[in-house]
N, C-alpha and C positions, 0 to 999 in steps of 0.2 A: 734521304737515301744515303747509305754509306758508300764510299768509293770502292771500286773493285780492286784497285791497285794503287799503292802509294809509293813504294820503293824505299831503299835504305836512306837513312839520314846521311847527309853529305856536309863536310866541312869545306868551305870556300875561304881561301886566304888571298888577300890583295894588299898591295902597298900603294898608297895615294900620296903624291907629292903636293904640298900646299905652300903657297906663297906666304911669307911672313910668319911661318910657324914659329912659336916661341922655342928657343933652344931647349928649354926644360921638357918640351913635349916631343922631342925627337925620339922616334920609335914608339910613341904612345900606341897602345893596342885597344881597339874598341870592338866589342863583340855585339852582333846584331841578331835579333830574332824578330819575326814578323808573322802576321796573319795566322793566329792560333785557331780561330773559329771553334772555340771550346764549347761544344754543345752535346757531347756524347756520341756524335756521329762522325764528325770531320777531323777529329784529332784523337788518336788513341793515347791513353795515359802512358803506356810504355814509351811511345815516341816522345811525348812531352818530357818525361823524366830523363830520357836519354839526351835530349837537347839541353836540358838544364845541367846535367852532369858534364856534358861536353864543354859547355861554356865555363863552368867552374874549373874544369881541368886546364883550360887555357889561361887562367889567372889574368883576366884582362884588367886594364886600368878603368874602363867604363863599359857599361852595358846599355845598349839602346834597343828599345822595343817600339816597333813602328806600326802598331795599330791592328784593328780587327781582332780584338780579344774574344769576341763572341760573334754569333751569327744573327739570331733573331731575338731570343729572350735573354735578359740579363741575369736570369736565375742562377746559372752556373758560375757567375763571376767571382763570388766569394771563394769558391773551391779553387778556381784557377789562380786567384791572387795568393792563396795559401801555398800553392805549388811554386809560384814565381818568387815568393819570399825566400826561397832557398838559393836564389841567384847570388853570387858573390863576386865582388870586384873591389879594386882599391878605392875607387871614387864613387861607387854607388850605381844606381840604375835610373835612367831617364826614359820617358815614354810619351808617345802621342797617340791619339785615338784615330780609328779608321771610320769609314762610312757606315759600317755595320754597327759600330759603337754609338752611332749618333742618330740613326734613322727611325727610332721609335721613342715615344715619350718615356722618360726615366732612364733610358740606357746610358746616356752620357754621364749623368750624375752618379749612377751606380758604378760605372767603370772607374771614373775618377776617384770616387770615395774608396773603393776597394783597393785600388792600386796604392793610394796614399796611405791607407791603413797599414799596409805591410812595408812602408818605407820607400816606395818607388816614387820618384818625382814625376808625376803625371802632369803634362803641360798642355795648356790650351791658350795659345797666343801669349806665351811667356818666355822669358830668358833666364837661364840659370848658369852658374859658373863652377861646375863640379871639377873641372880641370885647371882652374885658376882664372884670375881676373883678365888675362890677356887672350882668352879663348872661350868666348861665349857659346853656349848651346841654346839654339832657338827651337822651341817646340810650337808649331803652328796649329791653329784650328783646322778641322777637316776641310778639305778643298771644296766640297760641295755644300758645306754648311753656310748659313748666313753670317757666321762669325769670322769666316776667312777674310782677314784684313791685314796683310803683311806690312802695309805702310805704318801702321801703329806700332808694330813690334820692331821692325828694322829702324824706325825713326829714333829709337832709344840707343842705338849702337854707333860708336865712332867708326867711320869708314875705313880706318887703317887696321881695324882688328879683324883677323881671320876668324871664321866662325863655322860651326857645325850646325846644320839645319835638319831637323826631323820633320818630315811631311809624308803622310801615309801614301798619297797618290803621286806617282812620278810626273803626271801632267801638270802638277802645280809648278814645276820648274819654269814653264812658260810665263806664268804670272809673276815670277820672282826675278825676271830679267832686269828690272830697274835697280835692284839691290845686289850687294855683294853676297854671293853664296859660294864658299870655297868647297864645301862638300855637303851634299844633300843625301840623306838616307831615307829610302822609301820601301814600300812593299806593294800591296794591292793586287798586282797582276798574277800572283802565284806562278810567275815565270811562263804563263800561258798554259801550264799543266800538261799539254800534249805537244811534243816536238818531234816532227817527222824528218828523218834524214833526207836532204835534198829539197825539202819543202819548207822547213823551218817551223816556226810557231804557228799552230793551226789557227788560233783566233786572229792572228795578223793576216793570214791568207783569206780569212772570211770577212775582212773589214769592209769590203765593198757592199755586202748585203747584211752586215752585222746589225745595222740600226733596226731593220724590219724584223729580224729574227731574234732580237735580244731577249725576248721573254723565254726563249728556249735555252738560253745560255746562262751559266751560273755566275759569270764574272761582271755582270752589270748590277748596279744598285737597284734593289727591288722596288723602290718607290718611283724611280725615274728612268726605268730601262729604255723607254722610248726616246729619250732625249739626251741622256748622259752615257757616253761610252768612253773607251780608252783611245786617246788620240795617238800617243807615242808608243806603239808596240815595239819600236826599235829599242826602247829602254826597258823591255819587259823583264830583263834579268841581267845582273852583272854590273860592271863599271863602265861608265860612258862619260865622255867630255860633253860639256854644254857650252860650245863656243859662242852661241848667240846671246849669252849673258852680257849685256852691255856694260854693266858695272864692273864685273870681274869674272872672266871665263873660269869656270870651275868644273866640278865633277858631280855626278850622281851615281849612287850605288843602289840597285834594286834587288832586294832579297826575295827569293822564291817562296818563302813562307813555310810554315809547318802544317797548317790545316789544308784539307783537300776536299774539293767538291766532287760529286759523281760526274762522269764515270770514273775518274781517277787521274793519276799522273802516269805519263809515259815519257821516259828519257828526260824527266824534269823533276828530280827528287827533292824532298824537303831539305831545308838548308839552315845551317848555322854559319854565320859569316864572322871572320876575324879580319879587321881592317887595321893596318899598321900605317901610322902617319910619319911622313918624312918631309924635310924641308925641300922645296922646289929649287 
């Protein structure tokens, strides 16, 4: 079912102070896109093209894509990858997968293959260094997958190095508290899609009976709706500190995404994010 209302594309800009940021990366600009759900229903091509054009106009140093490229079938993935091949930045494009990219046989392999085909560094428990040897970019496996094992990934990094972590689901920040995470970029929530003045994010208000009603709501994983829901709705959109990180208190930024489930978005438009790094 197509959404009834999506709203205009919005550019969100934010400056994030990071401890131990290399001087060469002062002012570094990272553009983020998330939650495409490219299946012919949940993301119109004009909106996708507008988002790509907006990112390219920003001339970022790095582009980060934080998952859910598709919804159910991986059939449209090649077409989406061809669109994403138009993204331009000084240091390339990095990506991680979301729960929808992983919950059916063949989806994960197809998404990884198609992204890599067009030159995007699609990561699954991997570390890359597009911004230089002193600032690793960590791409984690999807939080609900059996492969989610941050100890293996973070164990390869020196503790003094600041790092950018890409993880589709914001709730993964809870599992990352033993390790240093200076900035985590996530998506998954769609910002809640419906935000009511004075009430806030509707799914957060429904949290008390969410578990039993999850089959009626679009933002739960289709295979595990009865047991896997979103814990941290307070992180549903925007920049938040994660003070409970024992290793190194850091930040999490959650992008509202481009794709939209029915019934639609209200006061929660699709988003392009531009993040500027500065020394704390």
